[in-house]
C-alpha positions in Angstrom: 64.1 172.1 -66.8 64.8 175.1 -69.0 61.8 177.2 -70.1 61.3 178.1 -73.8 61.6 181.8 -72.8 65.0 181.2 -71.3 66.4 179.4 -74.3 65.0 181.9 -76.9 65.9 185.5 -76.1 63.2 186.9 -78.4 60.5 185.0 -76.4 61.8 186.2 -73.0 60.3 189.7 -73.6 57.0 188.0 -74.5 57.1 185.8 -71.4 57.6 188.9 -69.1 54.6 190.7 -70.6 51.6 189.7 -68.6 49.1 192.3 -69.6 48.3 193.4 -73.2 49.3 196.9 -74.2 46.5 199.5 -74.1 45.4 200.6 -77.6 45.2 204.2 -76.5 46.0 205.8 -79.8 43.8 203.5 -81.9 40.7 203.0 -79.8 40.2 204.9 -76.5 37.0 203.0 -75.7 38.7 199.6 -76.0 41.5 201.0 -73.8 38.9 202.1 -71.2 37.2 198.7 -71.3 40.5 196.9 -70.8 41.3 199.2 -67.8 37.9 198.5 -66.3 38.5 194.7 -66.6 42.0 195.1 -65.0 40.7 197.3 -62.2 37.9 194.8 -61.5 40.3 191.9 -61.5 42.7 193.7 -59.1 39.8 194.6 -56.7 38.6 191.0 -56.7 42.2 189.8 -56.0 42.5 192.3 -53.1 39.2 191.2 -51.6 40.1 187.5 -52.0 43.5 188.1 -50.4 42.0 190.0 -47.4 39.4 187.3 -46.9 42.0 184.5 -47.1 44.2 186.3 -44.5 41.2 186.7 -42.2 40.3 183.0 -42.6 43.9 182.0 -42.0 44.0 184.1 -38.8 40.8 182.4 -37.6 42.2 179.0 -38.4 45.3 179.7 -36.3 43.2 181.0 -33.4 41.0 177.9 -33.5 44.1 175.6 -33.6 45.5 177.5 -30.6 42.2 177.1 -28.7 42.0 173.4 -29.4 45.6 172.9 -28.3 44.9 174.9 -25.1 41.9 172.6 -24.4 44.0 169.5 -24.9 46.7 170.9 -22.5 44.0 171.6 -19.9 42.8 168.0 -20.3 46.3 166.7 -19.7 46.6 168.9 -16.6 43.3 167.5 -15.3 44.6 163.9 -15.7 47.9 164.8 -14.0 45.9 166.4 -11.1 43.8 163.1 -10.8 47.0 161.1 -10.5 48.4 163.5 -8.0 45.3 163.3 -5.9 45.5 159.5 -6.0 49.2 159.6 -4.9 48.4 162.0 -2.1 45.5 159.8 -0.9 47.6 156.7 -0.9 50.3 158.5 1.0 47.7 159.6 3.5 46.5 156.0 3.9 50.1 154.9 4.4 50.7 157.5 7.1 47.5 156.4 8.9 48.7 152.8 8.7 52.0 153.8 10.1 50.3 155.7 12.9 48.2 152.6 13.7 51.2 150.4 13.8 52.8 152.8 16.2 49.8 152.4 18.4 48.6 156.1 18.3 44.9 155.1 17.7 42.5 152.3 18.1 42.8 149.5 15.5 39.2 149.6 14.2 39.2 153.3 13.7 42.6 153.3 11.8 41.5 150.6 9.4 38.3 152.5 8.7 40.1 155.8 8.1 42.7 154.0 5.9 39.9 152.5 3.8 38.3 155.9 3.6 41.5 157.5 2.5 42.1 154.9 -0.2 38.6 155.2 -1.5 39.0 159.0 -1.6 42.3 158.6 -3.5 40.7 156.2 -6.0 37.7 158.6 -6.4 40.1 161.5 -7.0 41.9 159.4 -9.7 38.6 158.4 -11.4 37.3 162.0 -11.3 40.5 163.3 -12.8 40.6 160.8 -15.6 36.9 161.2 -16.5 37.2 165.0 -16.4 40.3 164.9 -18.6 38.5 162.6 -21.1 35.6 165.0 -21.2 37.9 167.9 -21.8 39.7 166.0 -24.6 36.3 165.2 -26.1 35.4 168.9 -26.0 38.7 169.8 -27.6 38.1 167.2 -30.4 34.6 168.7 -31.0 36.1 172.2 -31.2 38.7 170.9 -33.6 36.1 169.3 -35.8 34.1 172.5 -35.8 37.2 174.4 -36.8 37.8 171.9 -39.6 34.2 172.3 -40.8 34.7 176.0 -40.8 37.9 175.7 -42.9 36.0 173.4 -45.4 33.2 176.0 -45.5 35.7 178.8 -46.3 37.2 176.6 -49.0 33.8 176.1 -50.6 33.0 179.8 -50.4 36.4 180.6 -51.9 35.8 178.3 -54.8 32.3 179.7 -55.3 33.8 183.2 -55.2 36.5 182.3 -57.7 33.8 180.8 -60.0 31.8 184.0 -59.7 34.9 186.1 -60.3 35.7 184.1 -63.4 32.1 184.5 -64.7 32.3 188.3 -64.0 35.6 188.5 -65.8 34.3 186.7 -68.9 31.2 189.0 -68.9 33.5 192.1 -68.7 35.8 190.8 -71.4 32.8 190.1 -73.7 31.5 193.5 -73.0 34.9 195.0 -73.8 35.0 193.0 -77.0 31.5 194.1 -77.9 32.4 197.7 -77.4 35.5 197.2 -79.5 33.6 195.6 -82.3 30.9 198.4 -82.2 33.6 201.1 -82.2 35.4 199.4 -85.1 32.2 199.1 -87.1 31.4 202.8 -86.5 34.9 203.8 -87.5 34.7 201.7 -90.7 31.3 203.2 -91.5 32.6 206.7 -91.0 35.6 205.9 -93.2 33.3 204.5 -95.9 31.0 207.5 -95.6 34.0 209.9 -96.0 35.3 208.1 -99.0 
């Protein structure tokens, strides 16, 4: 889509002009008022930009913390399965030793059962611990999302306040302009 400014060369200069020219020669007070409005707007934009970059940094840090918590939960689950595998292997070795006749039959069955129970307990502990860690990570993620939403609301409120301040400053500048123009006209009439 072609813009109007691109199709009409006389409008391209108007489209590139974002700020009105200062009426320095005609009305210095109006020029000063316009400069004050511009300065206030630029300061508000700088503050908003700084705040947004701080919020974005915090959001990235929260995301990284949540991801680290999920990674830890995954490692805990892997550890549980590893403990289970080692426990089963221990029970198998004990069964092999019993079959070879190295120990008494009742004692080996009891130790095999104990090794299997310990393996199963390690698996359950690992899975439960990993689920708790995942739940903690989900809570941290929800808190981070709530913080982001809070920042969004604060940013919207700040923008509303900034717009209100800008309107007040513009009205003040217009009032100064009208007052100065009236004084100038009164002085011209008085001289005439």
